[in-house]
C-alpha positions in Angstrom: 81.7 110.1 107.8 83.2 107.0 106.3 82.8 104.3 103.6 79.3 103.5 102.4 77.7 100.3 103.3 78.7 97.6 101.0 76.0 96.3 98.6 78.1 93.5 97.0 80.7 91.0 98.3 83.7 92.9 96.7 82.8 96.1 98.5 82.5 94.2 101.8 85.9 92.8 101.3 87.2 96.3 100.5 85.8 97.7 103.7 87.5 94.8 105.7 90.8 95.4 103.9 90.5 99.2 104.7 90.0 98.3 108.4 92.9 95.7 108.2 95.2 98.5 106.7 94.1 101.1 109.3 94.9 98.8 112.3 98.4 98.2 110.9 98.8 101.7 110.6 97.7 102.4 114.2 100.1 99.9 115.5 102.9 101.6 113.5 101.9 105.0 114.8 101.8 103.7 118.4 105.2 102.1 118.1 106.7 105.2 116.7 105.1 107.4 119.4 106.4 105.1 122.1 110.0 105.0 120.8 110.0 108.8 120.3 108.8 109.2 124.0 111.4 106.9 125.1 114.0 108.9 123.2 112.8 112.2 124.6 113.1 111.0 128.2 116.3 109.1 127.6 119.2 110.1 129.9 121.9 109.5 127.3 122.8 106.0 128.5 123.7 104.8 125.1 125.5 107.9 123.6 128.7 106.0 123.2 127.1 103.2 121.1 128.6 103.5 117.6 126.8 100.7 115.8 123.8 98.4 116.3 123.6 95.4 114.0 120.5 94.0 115.6 118.5 97.3 115.4 119.6 98.1 111.9 118.5 94.5 110.8 115.2 94.9 112.6 114.2 98.3 111.0 115.1 96.9 107.7 113.2 93.6 107.8 110.2 94.8 109.8 108.9 97.2 107.2 109.2 94.4 104.7 107.1 92.1 106.7 104.5 94.8 107.3 104.3 95.5 103.5 103.7 91.8 103.0 100.7 91.8 105.4 99.3 94.7 103.4 100.1 93.5 99.8 98.9 89.9 100.1 95.2 90.8 100.9 95.4 93.7 98.4 96.6 91.5 95.5 94.0 89.0 96.3 91.2 91.7 96.2 92.7 93.1 93.0 92.4 89.7 91.2 88.8 89.1 92.6 87.7 92.5 91.2 89.1 91.6 87.8 87.3 88.3 87.5 84.1 88.0 85.5 82.0 84.8 86.1 79.4 83.9 83.6 77.3 87.1 83.8 73.6 86.7 83.6 73.3 90.1 82.0 75.5 92.8 80.3 74.8 96.5 80.7 76.4 99.0 78.4 77.0 102.6 79.8 78.0 105.2 77.4 79.1 108.5 78.9 78.1 111.9 77.3 78.6 115.3 78.6 75.7 116.0 81.0 74.2 112.4 80.9 74.7 108.7 80.4 73.1 106.4 77.9 72.3 102.8 78.9 71.8 99.7 76.8 70.4 96.3 77.8 71.4 94.1 74.9 70.8 90.6 76.5 67.0 90.6 76.4 65.2 93.1 74.0 67.1 95.9 72.5 66.4 98.5 75.3 68.2 101.9 75.2 67.5 105.1 77.2 69.1 108.1 78.4 69.6 109.2 82.1 69.8 112.8 82.9 70.4 114.2 86.3 67.5 115.8 88.0 68.3 119.5 88.8 68.4 120.6 92.4 65.2 122.8 91.9 63.1 120.1 90.4 64.1 117.2 92.9 61.3 116.6 95.4 61.7 112.9 96.0 65.2 112.3 96.8 67.2 113.8 99.7 70.5 113.5 97.8 71.6 116.6 96.1 72.5 116.1 92.3 72.5 112.3 92.5 69.0 111.3 91.4 68.1 110.8 87.6 65.0 110.9 85.4 65.5 107.3 84.3 67.2 104.7 86.7 68.8 101.5 85.6 67.2 98.5 87.1 69.5 95.4 87.9 68.8 92.0 89.3 70.0 90.9 92.8 72.4 88.1 93.5 73.3 87.6 89.8 76.7 88.4 88.2 76.3 91.5 86.0 78.9 92.5 83.4 79.3 96.3 82.9 80.7 97.5 79.6 81.6 101.3 79.7 82.7 103.7 76.9 82.4 107.5 76.2 81.0 109.3 73.2 82.9 112.7 73.7 85.2 113.2 76.7 86.6 111.2 79.5 84.1 109.9 82.1 84.2 107.6 85.0 81.2 105.5 85.9 81.0 104.7 89.7 78.7 103.4 92.3 80.7 103.7 95.6 78.5 101.2 97.6 79.2 98.5 95.0 82.9 99.3 95.0 82.8 99.9 91.1 84.6 102.6 89.3 85.4 102.2 85.7 86.9 104.8 83.3 85.0 105.7 80.2 87.3 106.5 77.3 86.1 107.5 73.9 86.7 104.7 71.3 87.6 102.1 74.1 85.4 99.6 75.9 86.2 98.9 79.5 84.4 96.2 81.4 83.9 95.3 85.0 81.6 93.0 86.9 79.7 93.1 90.1 76.8 91.5 91.9 74.2 93.2 94.4 73.5 91.6 97.7 70.5 93.3 98.8 67.6 95.4 97.1 67.6 99.1 97.3 68.5 102.3 95.4 72.1 102.8 94.9 73.5 106.2 93.9 76.4 106.9 91.6 77.9 109.4 89.5 80.6 110.4 87.1 84.0 110.8 89.0 85.5 112.9 86.3 85.2 116.8 85.7 82.9 116.1 82.7 79.5 117.3 84.2 77.5 114.1 84.0 
């Protein structure tokens, strides 16, 4: 169990950032456990110590430095995820209760609905409640802009292996961009309690 394999550069960097943060947390946990073990086996050598300027300064500055080592890559990734570089195509996804509608507007006006295949009818895919009757087809190694909105209730369009999750709100257009590194079938779903 873990993160899905990254299918785009941003997701690969998100996985690297996750590993970076986990390593920092492991170092903190190891340090705290060593200090607690030392305190448990302490022979009360320093029981008459009333103050410790050095240790108070250290435990104030050390967490700030650790937060900087977490915040800098996080902010870099946050701004990278928000950039949209001359997209070669735009895909519009409209969330409805129980299905998604897609529009390719750059080429010919192509619109279609994509319904989830019920579990009883799904013979081709091993993934439960993830396959659809009409799949979207996207180019590889090209920047793609995704415009997301909803027709009725709140939705959230997501493909975990692309690191994309965009809220769909009625009456509002949200956009994000991504690019796909390798060919394949990528599964996504709505991450809200809407049913689609």
